[in-house]
PDB file of N, CA, C and O in Angstrom:
ATOM      1  N   MET A   1      17.416  -7.600   5.222  1.00  0.00           N
ATOM      2  CA  MET A   1      18.273  -8.645   5.736  1.00  0.00           C
ATOM      3  C   MET A   1      19.037  -9.237   4.551  1.00  0.00           C
ATOM      4  O   MET A   1      18.454  -9.528   3.507  1.00  0.00           O
ATOM      5  N   THR A   2      20.312  -9.405   4.722  1.00  0.00           N
ATOM      6  CA  THR A   2      21.121  -9.974   3.640  1.00  0.00           C
ATOM      7  C   THR A   2      20.953 -11.493   3.607  1.00  0.00           C
ATOM      8  O   THR A   2      20.506 -12.101   4.579  1.00  0.00           O
ATOM      9  N   SER A   3      21.314 -12.089   2.484  1.00  0.00           N
ATOM     10  CA  SER A   3      21.258 -13.556   2.370  1.00  0.00           C
ATOM     11  C   SER A   3      22.123 -14.214   3.433  1.00  0.00           C
ATOM     12  O   SER A   3      21.746 -15.237   4.006  1.00  0.00           O
ATOM     13  N   ARG A   4      23.277 -13.627   3.693  1.00  0.00           N
ATOM     14  CA  ARG A   4      24.184 -14.178   4.709  1.00  0.00           C
ATOM     15  C   ARG A   4      23.520 -14.118   6.088  1.00  0.00           C
ATOM     16  O   ARG A   4      23.537 -15.105   6.824  1.00  0.00           O
ATOM     17  N   GLU A   5      22.938 -12.970   6.439  1.00  0.00           N
ATOM     18  CA  GLU A   5      22.249 -12.849   7.730  1.00  0.00           C
ATOM     19  C   GLU A   5      21.109 -13.857   7.835  1.00  0.00           C
ATOM     20  O   GLU A   5      20.900 -14.470   8.882  1.00  0.00           O
ATOM     21  N   PHE A   6      20.373 -14.019   6.730  1.00  0.00           N
ATOM     22  CA  PHE A   6      19.273 -14.973   6.705  1.00  0.00           C
ATOM     23  C   PHE A   6      19.788 -16.386   6.973  1.00  0.00           C
ATOM     24  O   PHE A   6      19.217 -17.111   7.787  1.00  0.00           O
ATOM     25  N   ASN A   7      20.849 -16.773   6.300  1.00  0.00           N
ATOM     26  CA  ASN A   7      21.413 -18.118   6.478  1.00  0.00           C
ATOM     27  C   ASN A   7      21.984 -18.323   7.873  1.00  0.00           C
ATOM     28  O   ASN A   7      21.917 -19.430   8.407  1.00  0.00           O
ATOM     29  N   GLN A   8      22.546 -17.272   8.475  1.00  0.00           N
ATOM     30  CA  GLN A   8      23.164 -17.401   9.785  1.00  0.00           C
ATOM     31  C   GLN A   8      22.156 -17.373  10.927  1.00  0.00           C
ATOM     32  O   GLN A   8      22.411 -17.936  11.992  1.00  0.00           O
ATOM     33  N   ASP A   9      21.005 -16.716  10.714  1.00  0.00           N
ATOM     34  CA  ASP A   9      20.032 -16.590  11.810  1.00  0.00           C
ATOM     35  C   ASP A   9      18.608 -16.715  11.282  1.00  0.00           C
ATOM     36  O   ASP A   9      17.854 -15.743  11.257  1.00  0.00           O
ATOM     37  N   LEU A  10      18.255 -17.917  10.865  1.00  0.00           N
ATOM     38  CA  LEU A  10      16.918 -18.187  10.346  1.00  0.00           C
ATOM     39  C   LEU A  10      15.843 -17.902  11.390  1.00  0.00           C
ATOM     40  O   LEU A  10      14.765 -17.412  11.056  1.00  0.00           O
ATOM     41  N   ALA A  11      16.133 -18.208  12.647  1.00  0.00           N
ATOM     42  CA  ALA A  11      15.159 -17.985  13.726  1.00  0.00           C
ATOM     43  C   ALA A  11      14.793 -16.507  13.831  1.00  0.00           C
ATOM     44  O   ALA A  11      13.625 -16.170  14.022  1.00  0.00           O
ATOM     45  N   GLN A  12      15.785 -15.625  13.709  1.00  0.00           N
ATOM     46  CA  GLN A  12      15.518 -14.190  13.768  1.00  0.00           C
ATOM     47  C   GLN A  12      14.641 -13.767  12.586  1.00  0.00           C
ATOM     48  O   GLN A  12      13.721 -12.966  12.754  1.00  0.00           O
ATOM     49  N   ALA A  13      14.919 -14.296  11.402  1.00  0.00           N
ATOM     50  CA  ALA A  13      14.138 -13.962  10.215  1.00  0.00           C
ATOM     51  C   ALA A  13      12.689 -14.408  10.391  1.00  0.00           C
ATOM     52  O   ALA A  13      11.764 -13.685  10.023  1.00  0.00           O
ATOM     53  N   LYS A  14      12.494 -15.592  10.951  1.00  0.00           N
ATOM     54  CA  LYS A  14      11.139 -16.098  11.164  1.00  0.00           C
ATOM     55  C   LYS A  14      10.395 -15.239  12.186  1.00  0.00           C
ATOM     56  O   LYS A  14       9.207 -14.966  12.015  1.00  0.00           O
ATOM     57  N   ARG A  15      11.081 -14.814  13.240  1.00  0.00           N
ATOM     58  CA  ARG A  15      10.439 -13.936  14.240  1.00  0.00           C
ATOM     59  C   ARG A  15      10.046 -12.611  13.606  1.00  0.00           C
ATOM     60  O   ARG A  15       8.953 -12.102  13.853  1.00  0.00           O
ATOM     61  N   ALA A  16      10.925 -12.055  12.797  1.00  0.00           N
ATOM     62  CA  ALA A  16      10.646 -10.773  12.149  1.00  0.00           C
ATOM     63  C   ALA A  16       9.487 -10.900  11.160  1.00  0.00           C
ATOM     64  O   ALA A  16       8.685  -9.976  11.021  1.00  0.00           O
ATOM     65  N   ALA A  17       9.396 -12.044  10.473  1.00  0.00           N
ATOM     66  CA  ALA A  17       8.333 -12.250   9.487  1.00  0.00           C
ATOM     67  C   ALA A  17       6.963 -12.343  10.141  1.00  0.00           C
ATOM     68  O   ALA A  17       5.951 -12.126   9.474  1.00  0.00           O
ATOM     69  N   LYS A  18       6.907 -12.659  11.424  1.00  0.00           N
ATOM     70  CA  LYS A  18       5.626 -12.667  12.134  1.00  0.00           C
ATOM     71  C   LYS A  18       5.079 -11.252  12.276  1.00  0.00           C
ATOM     72  O   LYS A  18       3.868 -11.056  12.380  1.00  0.00           O
ATOM     73  N   ILE A  19       5.968 -10.271  12.279  1.00  0.00           N
ATOM     74  CA  ILE A  19       5.581  -8.869  12.458  1.00  0.00           C
ATOM     75  C   ILE A  19       5.306  -8.196  11.120  1.00  0.00           C
ATOM     76  O   ILE A  19       4.316  -7.482  10.964  1.00  0.00           O
ATOM     77  N   ARG A  20       6.198  -8.434  10.152  1.00  0.00           N
ATOM     78  CA  ARG A  20       6.060  -7.824   8.819  1.00  0.00           C
ATOM     79  C   ARG A  20       6.905  -8.609   7.830  1.00  0.00           C
ATOM     80  O   ARG A  20       7.800  -9.350   8.236  1.00  0.00           O
ATOM     81  N   PRO A  21       6.636  -8.459   6.539  1.00  0.00           N
ATOM     82  CA  PRO A  21       7.447  -9.172   5.544  1.00  0.00           C
ATOM     83  C   PRO A  21       8.926  -8.804   5.673  1.00  0.00           C
ATOM     84  O   PRO A  21       9.274  -7.653   5.935  1.00  0.00           O
ATOM     85  N   VAL A  22       9.783  -9.801   5.484  1.00  0.00           N
ATOM     86  CA  VAL A  22      11.229  -9.609   5.559  1.00  0.00           C
ATOM     87  C   VAL A  22      11.787  -9.677   4.133  1.00  0.00           C
ATOM     88  O   VAL A  22      11.611 -10.682   3.445  1.00  0.00           O
ATOM     89  N   ILE A  23      12.448  -8.628   3.701  1.00  0.00           N
ATOM     90  CA  ILE A  23      13.072  -8.600   2.379  1.00  0.00           C
ATOM     91  C   ILE A  23      14.497  -9.110   2.531  1.00  0.00           C
ATOM     92  O   ILE A  23      15.274  -8.600   3.338  1.00  0.00           O
ATOM     93  N   ILE A  24      14.824 -10.123   1.740  1.00  0.00           N
ATOM     94  CA  ILE A  24      16.159 -10.714   1.776  1.00  0.00           C
ATOM     95  C   ILE A  24      16.895 -10.248   0.528  1.00  0.00           C
ATOM     96  O   ILE A  24      16.408 -10.390  -0.593  1.00  0.00           O
ATOM     97  N   THR A  25      18.071  -9.692   0.748  1.00  0.00           N
ATOM     98  CA  THR A  25      18.826  -9.126  -0.370  1.00  0.00           C
ATOM     99  C   THR A  25      19.968 -10.035  -0.793  1.00  0.00           C
ATOM    100  O   THR A  25      20.517 -10.796   0.004  1.00  0.00           O
ATOM    101  N   ASP A  26      20.305  -9.935  -2.059  1.00  0.00           N
ATOM    102  CA  ASP A  26      21.464 -10.609  -2.644  1.00  0.00           C
ATOM    103  C   ASP A  26      22.316  -9.540  -3.294  1.00  0.00           C
ATOM    104  O   ASP A  26      21.884  -8.889  -4.246  1.00  0.00           O
ATOM    105  N   ARG A  27      23.515  -9.356  -2.790  1.00  0.00           N
ATOM    106  CA  ARG A  27      24.414  -8.314  -3.299  1.00  0.00           C
ATOM    107  C   ARG A  27      23.756  -6.927  -3.271  1.00  0.00           C
ATOM    108  O   ARG A  27      23.918  -6.127  -4.193  1.00  0.00           O
ATOM    109  N   GLY A  28      23.019  -6.669  -2.201  1.00  0.00           N
ATOM    110  CA  GLY A  28      22.410  -5.355  -2.014  1.00  0.00           C
ATOM    111  C   GLY A  28      21.096  -5.132  -2.743  1.00  0.00           C
ATOM    112  O   GLY A  28      20.502  -4.060  -2.628  1.00  0.00           O
ATOM    113  N   ARG A  29      20.637  -6.117  -3.485  1.00  0.00           N
ATOM    114  CA  ARG A  29      19.381  -5.962  -4.240  1.00  0.00           C
ATOM    115  C   ARG A  29      18.317  -6.901  -3.666  1.00  0.00           C
ATOM    116  O   ARG A  29      18.615  -8.054  -3.356  1.00  0.00           O
ATOM    117  N   PRO A  30      17.073  -6.416  -3.519  1.00  0.00           N
ATOM    118  CA  PRO A  30      15.997  -7.286  -3.030  1.00  0.00           C
ATOM    119  C   PRO A  30      15.873  -8.528  -3.920  1.00  0.00           C
ATOM    120  O   PRO A  30      15.797  -8.418  -5.143  1.00  0.00           O
ATOM    121  N   ALA A  31      15.853  -9.710  -3.293  1.00  0.00           N
ATOM    122  CA  ALA A  31      15.788 -10.958  -4.056  1.00  0.00           C
ATOM    123  C   ALA A  31      14.627 -11.854  -3.630  1.00  0.00           C
ATOM    124  O   ALA A  31      14.054 -12.567  -4.455  1.00  0.00           O
ATOM    125  N   HIS A  32      14.280 -11.818  -2.344  1.00  0.00           N
ATOM    126  CA  HIS A  32      13.226 -12.702  -1.822  1.00  0.00           C
ATOM    127  C   HIS A  32      12.479 -11.971  -0.719  1.00  0.00           C
ATOM    128  O   HIS A  32      12.958 -10.985  -0.158  1.00  0.00           O
ATOM    129  N   VAL A  33      11.273 -12.492  -0.422  1.00  0.00           N
ATOM    130  CA  VAL A  33      10.484 -11.957   0.685  1.00  0.00           C
ATOM    131  C   VAL A  33      10.007 -13.125   1.529  1.00  0.00           C
ATOM    132  O   VAL A  33       9.469 -14.101   1.006  1.00  0.00           O
ATOM    133  N   LEU A  34      10.205 -13.022   2.829  1.00  0.00           N
ATOM    134  CA  LEU A  34       9.730 -14.034   3.766  1.00  0.00           C
ATOM    135  C   LEU A  34       8.484 -13.484   4.449  1.00  0.00           C
ATOM    136  O   LEU A  34       8.516 -12.414   5.055  1.00  0.00           O
ATOM    137  N   LEU A  35       7.377 -14.234   4.344  1.00  0.00           N
ATOM    138  CA  LEU A  35       6.095 -13.825   4.924  1.00  0.00           C
ATOM    139  C   LEU A  35       5.610 -14.863   5.919  1.00  0.00           C
ATOM    140  O   LEU A  35       5.973 -16.036   5.833  1.00  0.00           O
ATOM    141  N   SER A  36       4.796 -14.430   6.855  1.00  0.00           N
ATOM    142  CA  SER A  36       4.104 -15.397   7.702  1.00  0.00           C
ATOM    143  C   SER A  36       3.054 -16.091   6.827  1.00  0.00           C
ATOM    144  O   SER A  36       2.624 -15.541   5.813  1.00  0.00           O
ATOM    145  N   ILE A  37       2.654 -17.276   7.217  1.00  0.00           N
ATOM    146  CA  ILE A  37       1.644 -17.996   6.433  1.00  0.00           C
ATOM    147  C   ILE A  37       0.319 -17.246   6.437  1.00  0.00           C
ATOM    148  O   ILE A  37      -0.425 -17.299   5.458  1.00  0.00           O
ATOM    149  N   THR A  38       0.020 -16.553   7.523  1.00  0.00           N
ATOM    150  CA  THR A  38      -1.212 -15.762   7.597  1.00  0.00           C
ATOM    151  C   THR A  38      -1.207 -14.658   6.546  1.00  0.00           C
ATOM    152  O   THR A  38      -2.194 -14.455   5.839  1.00  0.00           O
ATOM    153  N   GLU A  39      -0.087 -13.950   6.452  1.00  0.00           N
ATOM    154  CA  GLU A  39       0.028 -12.868   5.470  1.00  0.00           C
ATOM    155  C   GLU A  39      -0.006 -13.422   4.044  1.00  0.00           C
ATOM    156  O   GLU A  39      -0.634 -12.837   3.162  1.00  0.00           O
ATOM    157  N   TYR A  40       0.665 -14.545   3.825  1.00  0.00           N
ATOM    158  CA  TYR A  40       0.655 -15.173   2.501  1.00  0.00           C
ATOM    159  C   TYR A  40      -0.765 -15.543   2.093  1.00  0.00           C
ATOM    160  O   TYR A  40      -1.176 -15.265   0.966  1.00  0.00           O
ATOM    161  N   ARG A  41      -1.510 -16.158   2.984  1.00  0.00           N
ATOM    162  CA  ARG A  41      -2.892 -16.544   2.670  1.00  0.00           C
ATOM    163  C   ARG A  41      -3.760 -15.323   2.409  1.00  0.00           C
ATOM    164  O   ARG A  41      -4.611 -15.341   1.520  1.00  0.00           O
ATOM    165  N   ARG A  42      -3.546 -14.259   3.185  1.00  0.00           N
ATOM    166  CA  ARG A  42      -4.320 -13.038   2.970  1.00  0.00           C
ATOM    167  C   ARG A  42      -4.048 -12.469   1.578  1.00  0.00           C
ATOM    168  O   ARG A  42      -4.974 -12.038   0.891  1.00  0.00           O
ATOM    169  N   LEU A  43      -2.784 -12.468   1.165  1.00  0.00           N
ATOM    170  CA  LEU A  43      -2.415 -11.912  -0.130  1.00  0.00           C
ATOM    171  C   LEU A  43      -2.877 -12.767  -1.304  1.00  0.00           C
ATOM    172  O   LEU A  43      -3.161 -12.239  -2.379  1.00  0.00           O
ATOM    173  N   THR A  44      -2.954 -14.077  -1.111  1.00  0.00           N
ATOM    174  CA  THR A  44      -3.309 -14.961  -2.220  1.00  0.00           C
ATOM    175  C   THR A  44      -4.784 -15.348  -2.232  1.00  0.00           C
ATOM    176  O   THR A  44      -5.234 -16.064  -3.126  1.00  0.00           O
ATOM    177  N   GLU A  45      -5.535 -14.875  -1.241  1.00  0.00           N
ATOM    178  CA  GLU A  45      -6.961 -15.169  -1.183  1.00  0.00           C
ATOM    179  C   GLU A  45      -7.677 -14.557  -2.387  1.00  0.00           C
ATOM    180  O   GLU A  45      -7.449 -13.397  -2.731  1.00  0.00           O
ATOM    181  N   ARG A  46      -8.531 -15.334  -3.014  1.00  0.00           N
ATOM    182  CA  ARG A  46      -9.253 -14.844  -4.180  1.00  0.00           C
ATOM    183  C   ARG A  46     -10.242 -13.767  -3.756  1.00  0.00           C
ATOM    184  O   ARG A  46     -11.030 -13.957  -2.829  1.00  0.00           O
ATOM    185  N   GLN A  47     -10.189 -12.652  -4.438  1.00  0.00           N
ATOM    186  CA  GLN A  47     -11.114 -11.550  -4.187  1.00  0.00           C
ATOM    187  C   GLN A  47     -12.215 -11.586  -5.243  1.00  0.00           C
ATOM    188  O   GLN A  47     -11.949 -11.915  -6.399  1.00  0.00           O
ATOM    189  N   PRO A  48     -13.444 -11.254  -4.864  1.00  0.00           N
ATOM    190  CA  PRO A  48     -14.515 -11.245  -5.859  1.00  0.00           C
ATOM    191  C   PRO A  48     -14.286 -10.150  -6.896  1.00  0.00           C
ATOM    192  O   PRO A  48     -13.757  -9.081  -6.592  1.00  0.00           O
ATOM    193  N   SER A  49     -14.695 -10.442  -8.117  1.00  0.00           N
ATOM    194  CA  SER A  49     -14.565  -9.445  -9.180  1.00  0.00           C
ATOM    195  C   SER A  49     -15.639  -8.379  -9.002  1.00  0.00           C
ATOM    196  O   SER A  49     -16.598  -8.577  -8.256  1.00  0.00           O
ATOM    197  N   ILE A  50     -15.480  -7.263  -9.679  1.00  0.00           N
ATOM    198  CA  ILE A  50     -16.479  -6.195  -9.603  1.00  0.00           C
ATOM    199  C   ILE A  50     -17.822  -6.685 -10.131  1.00  0.00           C
ATOM    200  O   ILE A  50     -18.871  -6.291  -9.620  1.00  0.00           O
ATOM    201  N   ALA A  51     -17.796  -7.543 -11.151  1.00  0.00           N
ATOM    202  CA  ALA A  51     -19.046  -8.090 -11.696  1.00  0.00           C
ATOM    203  C   ALA A  51     -19.764  -8.933 -10.642  1.00  0.00           C
ATOM    204  O   ALA A  51     -20.986  -8.859 -10.511  1.00  0.00           O
ATOM    205  N   GLU A  52     -18.995  -9.742  -9.884  1.00  0.00           N
ATOM    206  CA  GLU A  52     -19.601 -10.556  -8.826  1.00  0.00           C
ATOM    207  C   GLU A  52     -20.175  -9.676  -7.725  1.00  0.00           C
ATOM    208  O   GLU A  52     -21.250  -9.959  -7.197  1.00  0.00           O
ATOM    209  N   LEU A  53     -19.474  -8.626  -7.385  1.00  0.00           N
ATOM    210  CA  LEU A  53     -19.965  -7.719  -6.347  1.00  0.00           C
ATOM    211  C   LEU A  53     -21.242  -7.012  -6.780  1.00  0.00           C
ATOM    212  O   LEU A  53     -22.169  -6.860  -5.985  1.00  0.00           O
ATOM    213  N   LEU A  54     -21.294  -6.583  -8.023  1.00  0.00           N
ATOM    214  CA  LEU A  54     -22.477  -5.884  -8.521  1.00  0.00           C
ATOM    215  C   LEU A  54     -23.667  -6.829  -8.676  1.00  0.00           C
ATOM    216  O   LEU A  54     -24.817  -6.406  -8.560  1.00  0.00           O
ATOM    217  N   ARG A  55     -23.391  -8.102  -8.937  1.00  0.00           N
ATOM    218  CA  ARG A  55     -24.446  -9.099  -9.117  1.00  0.00           C
ATOM    219  C   ARG A  55     -25.034  -9.514  -7.768  1.00  0.00           C
ATOM    220  O   ARG A  55     -26.159 -10.010  -7.712  1.00  0.00           O
ATOM    221  N   ASP A  56     -24.300  -9.319  -6.707  1.00  0.00           N
ATOM    222  CA  ASP A  56     -24.702  -9.714  -5.364  1.00  0.00           C
ATOM    223  C   ASP A  56     -25.927  -8.917  -4.921  1.00  0.00           C
ATOM    224  O   ASP A  56     -25.970  -7.700  -5.101  1.00  0.00           O
ATOM    225  N   ASP A  57     -26.917  -9.588  -4.348  1.00  0.00           N
ATOM    226  CA  ASP A  57     -28.142  -8.927  -3.892  1.00  0.00           C
ATOM    227  C   ASP A  57     -27.875  -7.885  -2.820  1.00  0.00           C
ATOM    228  O   ASP A  57     -28.553  -6.859  -2.769  1.00  0.00           O
ATOM    229  N   GLU A  58     -26.889  -8.137  -1.960  1.00  0.00           N
ATOM    230  CA  GLU A  58     -26.592  -7.193  -0.880  1.00  0.00           C
ATOM    231  C   GLU A  58     -26.048  -5.874  -1.418  1.00  0.00           C
ATOM    232  O   GLU A  58     -26.181  -4.841  -0.762  1.00  0.00           O
ATOM    233  N   SER A  59     -25.436  -5.893  -2.603  1.00  0.00           N
ATOM    234  CA  SER A  59     -24.854  -4.667  -3.149  1.00  0.00           C
ATOM    235  C   SER A  59     -25.923  -3.692  -3.613  1.00  0.00           C
ATOM    236  O   SER A  59     -25.620  -2.527  -3.872  1.00  0.00           O
ATOM    237  N   ALA A  60     -27.165  -4.143  -3.723  1.00  0.00           N
ATOM    238  CA  ALA A  60     -28.244  -3.259  -4.164  1.00  0.00           C
ATOM    239  C   ALA A  60     -28.486  -2.142  -3.150  1.00  0.00           C
ATOM    240  O   ALA A  60     -29.013  -1.086  -3.499  1.00  0.00           O
ATOM    241  N   ASP A  61     -28.099  -2.376  -1.892  1.00  0.00           N
ATOM    242  CA  ASP A  61     -28.327  -1.377  -0.847  1.00  0.00           C
ATOM    243  C   ASP A  61     -27.167  -0.407  -0.685  1.00  0.00           C
ATOM    244  O   ASP A  61     -27.221   0.470   0.177  1.00  0.00           O
ATOM    245  N   ILE A  62     -26.125  -0.542  -1.487  1.00  0.00           N
ATOM    246  CA  ILE A  62     -24.959   0.324  -1.371  1.00  0.00           C
ATOM    247  C   ILE A  62     -25.227   1.641  -2.085  1.00  0.00           C
ATOM    248  O   ILE A  62     -25.653   1.659  -3.240  1.00  0.00           O
ATOM    249  N   GLU A  63     -24.971   2.747  -1.382  1.00  0.00           N
ATOM    250  CA  GLU A  63     -25.113   4.056  -2.002  1.00  0.00           C
ATOM    251  C   GLU A  63     -23.764   4.486  -2.557  1.00  0.00           C
ATOM    252  O   GLU A  63     -22.733   4.333  -1.902  1.00  0.00           O
ATOM    253  N   LEU A  64     -23.780   5.016  -3.748  1.00  0.00           N
ATOM    254  CA  LEU A  64     -22.559   5.472  -4.390  1.00  0.00           C
ATOM    255  C   LEU A  64     -22.603   6.987  -4.467  1.00  0.00           C
ATOM    256  O   LEU A  64     -23.300   7.539  -5.319  1.00  0.00           O
ATOM    257  N   PRO A  65     -21.866   7.677  -3.587  1.00  0.00           N
ATOM    258  CA  PRO A  65     -21.888   9.137  -3.619  1.00  0.00           C
ATOM    259  C   PRO A  65     -21.131   9.645  -4.849  1.00  0.00           C
ATOM    260  O   PRO A  65     -19.957   9.328  -5.039  1.00  0.00           O
ATOM    261  N   LEU A  66     -21.794  10.409  -5.652  1.00  0.00           N
ATOM    262  CA  LEU A  66     -21.176  10.982  -6.842  1.00  0.00           C
ATOM    263  C   LEU A  66     -21.027  12.485  -6.663  1.00  0.00           C
ATOM    264  O   LEU A  66     -21.897  13.128  -6.077  1.00  0.00           O
ATOM    265  N   PRO A  67     -19.944  13.042  -7.156  1.00  0.00           N
ATOM    266  CA  PRO A  67     -19.773  14.493  -7.023  1.00  0.00           C
ATOM    267  C   PRO A  67     -20.769  15.227  -7.906  1.00  0.00           C
ATOM    268  O   PRO A  67     -21.288  14.689  -8.884  1.00  0.00           O
ATOM    269  N   GLU A  68     -21.015  16.468  -7.529  1.00  0.00           N
ATOM    270  CA  GLU A  68     -21.884  17.292  -8.362  1.00  0.00           C
ATOM    271  C   GLU A  68     -21.207  17.519  -9.707  1.00  0.00           C
ATOM    272  O   GLU A  68     -19.991  17.383  -9.839  1.00  0.00           O
ATOM    273  N   LYS A  69     -22.014  17.865 -10.694  1.00  0.00           N
ATOM    274  CA  LYS A  69     -21.463  18.123 -12.023  1.00  0.00           C
ATOM    275  C   LYS A  69     -20.495  19.305 -11.923  1.00  0.00           C
ATOM    276  O   LYS A  69     -20.814  20.339 -11.335  1.00  0.00           O
ATOM    277  N   ILE A  70     -19.327  19.133 -12.500  1.00  0.00           N
ATOM    278  CA  ILE A  70     -18.296  20.169 -12.465  1.00  0.00           C
ATOM    279  C   ILE A  70     -18.062  20.654 -13.883  1.00  0.00           C
ATOM    280  O   ILE A  70     -17.904  19.857 -14.809  1.00  0.00           O
ATOM    281  N   ASP A  71     -18.042  21.952 -14.041  1.00  0.00           N
ATOM    282  CA  ASP A  71     -17.776  22.535 -15.352  1.00  0.00           C
ATOM    283  C   ASP A  71     -16.278  22.399 -15.632  1.00  0.00           C
ATOM    284  O   ASP A  71     -15.453  22.718 -14.776  1.00  0.00           O
ATOM    285  N   ALA A  72     -15.936  21.931 -16.815  1.00  0.00           N
ATOM    286  CA  ALA A  72     -14.535  21.684 -17.175  1.00  0.00           C
ATOM    287  C   ALA A  72     -13.664  22.927 -17.022  1.00  0.00           C
ATOM    288  O   ALA A  72     -12.484  22.820 -16.685  1.00  0.00           O
ATOM    289  N   LYS A  73     -14.230  24.096 -17.264  1.00  0.00           N
ATOM    290  CA  LYS A  73     -13.416  25.305 -17.157  1.00  0.00           C
ATOM    291  C   LYS A  73     -12.983  25.589 -15.717  1.00  0.00           C
ATOM    292  O   LYS A  73     -12.063  26.374 -15.488  1.00  0.00           O
ATOM    293  N   ASP A  74     -13.646  24.949 -14.744  1.00  0.00           N
ATOM    294  CA  ASP A  74     -13.264  25.122 -13.344  1.00  0.00           C
ATOM    295  C   ASP A  74     -12.020  24.320 -12.967  1.00  0.00           C
ATOM    296  O   ASP A  74     -11.357  24.647 -11.983  1.00  0.00           O
ATOM    297  N   TRP A  75     -11.690  23.279 -13.728  1.00  0.00           N
ATOM    298  CA  TRP A  75     -10.549  22.467 -13.362  1.00  0.00           C
ATOM    299  C   TRP A  75      -9.496  22.343 -14.457  1.00  0.00           C
ATOM    300  O   TRP A  75      -8.454  21.723 -14.243  1.00  0.00           O
ATOM    301  N   VAL A  76      -9.747  22.911 -15.601  1.00  0.00           N
ATOM    302  CA  VAL A  76      -8.760  22.911 -16.675  1.00  0.00           C
ATOM    303  C   VAL A  76      -8.324  24.356 -16.906  1.00  0.00           C
ATOM    304  O   VAL A  76      -9.158  25.226 -17.156  1.00  0.00           O
ATOM    305  N   ARG A  77      -7.038  24.606 -16.823  1.00  0.00           N
ATOM    306  CA  ARG A  77      -6.528  25.935 -17.047  1.00  0.00           C
ATOM    307  C   ARG A  77      -5.733  25.925 -18.348  1.00  0.00           C
ATOM    308  O   ARG A  77      -4.761  25.183 -18.491  1.00  0.00           O
ATOM    309  N   ILE A  78      -6.156  26.747 -19.280  1.00  0.00           N
ATOM    310  CA  ILE A  78      -5.461  26.846 -20.564  1.00  0.00           C
ATOM    311  C   ILE A  78      -4.373  27.896 -20.420  1.00  0.00           C
ATOM    312  O   ILE A  78      -4.653  29.049 -20.094  1.00  0.00           O
ATOM    313  N   PRO A  79      -3.123  27.492 -20.665  1.00  0.00           N
ATOM    314  CA  PRO A  79      -2.014  28.446 -20.490  1.00  0.00           C
ATOM    315  C   PRO A  79      -2.079  29.570 -21.517  1.00  0.00           C
ATOM    316  O   PRO A  79      -2.479  29.372 -22.665  1.00  0.00           O
ATOM    317  N   ASP A  80      -1.678  30.744 -21.074  1.00  0.00           N
ATOM    318  CA  ASP A  80      -1.600  31.898 -21.975  1.00  0.00           C
ATOM    319  C   ASP A  80      -0.241  31.848 -22.650  1.00  0.00           C
ATOM    320  O   ASP A  80       0.771  32.175 -22.029  1.00  0.00           O
ATOM    321  N   LEU A  81      -0.205  31.443 -23.915  1.00  0.00           N
ATOM    322  CA  LEU A  81       1.044  31.266 -24.645  1.00  0.00           C
ATOM    323  C   LEU A  81       1.625  32.580 -25.146  1.00  0.00           C
ATOM    324  O   LEU A  81       2.766  32.620 -25.604  1.00  0.00           O
ATOM    325  N   GLU A  82       0.852  33.646 -25.062  1.00  0.00           N
ATOM    326  CA  GLU A  82       1.339  34.947 -25.541  1.00  0.00           C
ATOM    327  C   GLU A  82       1.985  35.760 -24.434  1.00  0.00           C
ATOM    328  O   GLU A  82       2.525  36.834 -24.696  1.00  0.00           O
ATOM    329  N   ALA A  83       1.943  35.288 -23.245  1.00  0.00           N
ATOM    330  CA  ALA A  83       2.491  36.057 -22.114  1.00  0.00           C
ATOM    331  C   ALA A  83       3.993  35.875 -22.009  1.00  0.00           C
ATOM    332  O   ALA A  83       4.623  36.445 -21.119  1.00  0.00           O
TER     333      ALA A  83
END
């Protein structure tokens, strides 16, 4: 949505922002984003750090699937420079 469109029809921009973020452009370049308050709060909500998650007692029950040991020669290919 251009800045002009935004200024001319704020109601439309607000309706669209309820569905997804609205990018407002200035001279064809993204300049601003209009978000619903719900989306803004979701994006700015503090997330626990990995240290906090690992320190949590409930995380002790989490299984971490690790791949089997892989030999490096199976995934690294050395180019033949003489070919």
